[in-house]
C-alpha positions in Angstrom: -8.8 -22.0 42.8 -6.0 -21.9 45.2 -5.3 -18.2 46.6 -1.6 -18.8 45.8 -2.5 -18.9 42.0 -4.7 -15.8 42.4 -1.8 -14.3 44.1 0.7 -15.2 41.3 -1.5 -13.9 38.6 -2.3 -10.6 40.6 1.5 -10.2 40.9 2.1 -10.9 37.3 -0.5 -8.6 36.2 1.1 -5.8 38.4 4.5 -6.6 37.2 3.4 -6.6 33.4 1.8 -3.1 33.9 4.8 -1.7 35.7 6.9 -2.8 32.9 4.8 -0.9 30.3 4.3 2.2 32.5 8.1 2.1 33.3 8.7 2.0 29.3 6.3 4.6 28.8 7.8 7.1 31.5 11.5 6.2 30.4 10.4 7.0 26.8 9.0 10.2 27.4 12.3 11.1 29.7 14.5 10.3 26.7 12.3 12.2 24.3 12.9 15.3 26.4 16.3 15.0 27.2 19.5 15.6 25.0 19.7 11.9 24.0 16.4 12.3 21.9 18.5 11.3 18.9 18.7 7.7 20.3 15.2 6.8 20.0 15.2 8.0 16.1 18.5 5.9 15.6 16.8 2.9 17.6 15.1 0.7 14.9 18.6 0.6 13.0 20.5 0.0 15.9 18.5 -3.0 16.9 18.5 -4.5 13.3 22.5 -4.2 13.3 22.4 -5.8 16.6 20.1 -8.8 15.5 22.4 -9.0 12.4 25.6 -8.9 14.0 24.6 -11.7 16.7 23.5 -13.8 13.8 26.8 -13.4 11.9 28.9 -14.6 14.9 27.7 -18.2 14.3 27.3 -18.6 10.8 29.7 -20.5 8.3 31.7 -19.2 5.5 28.7 -19.9 3.3 26.5 -17.6 5.3 29.3 -14.9 5.3 29.5 -14.9 1.5 25.5 -14.6 1.4 25.9 -11.8 3.7 28.5 -10.1 1.8 26.3 -10.3 -1.5 23.3 -9.6 0.4 24.9 -6.3 1.8 25.8 -5.4 -1.7 22.1 -5.8 -2.8 21.1 -3.6 0.1 23.5 -0.9 -1.0 22.6 -0.9 -4.6 18.7 -1.3 -4.1 18.1 0.8 -0.9 15.1 -1.4 -0.3 14.4 -3.7 2.5 12.1 -6.0 0.8 14.2 -6.6 -2.1 17.2 -7.1 0.0 15.4 -9.8 2.2 14.3 -11.6 -1.1 17.8 -11.2 -2.4 19.5 -12.5 0.6 17.3 -15.7 0.7 17.8 -16.3 -2.6 21.6 -15.5 -2.5 21.9 -18.0 0.7 20.0 -20.8 -1.3 22.1 -20.4 -4.5 25.6 -20.1 -2.7 24.7 -23.0 -0.3 23.7 -25.4 -3.2 26.7 -24.1 -5.3 29.2 -24.7 -2.6 
């Protein structure tokens, strides 16, 4: 095996390990700081960011299905039922319009 390939593999292994250690250290620092509340809210913030970026490129049918799905989420407060309801809603709305 070529030495360049071994250097590449070694460098990537070190970079991977460094990224994980940096995340662990940063997470521990945040937990001890006054910004610890951010870690509690992070999962919801990530979901909102993913949904918002998805909604930026959909059609009116998608917006209508998203609005109905939001109503399902508010009414049921259940992630699984909301996902199932969202898929069914999108299928029904896209076939009706």
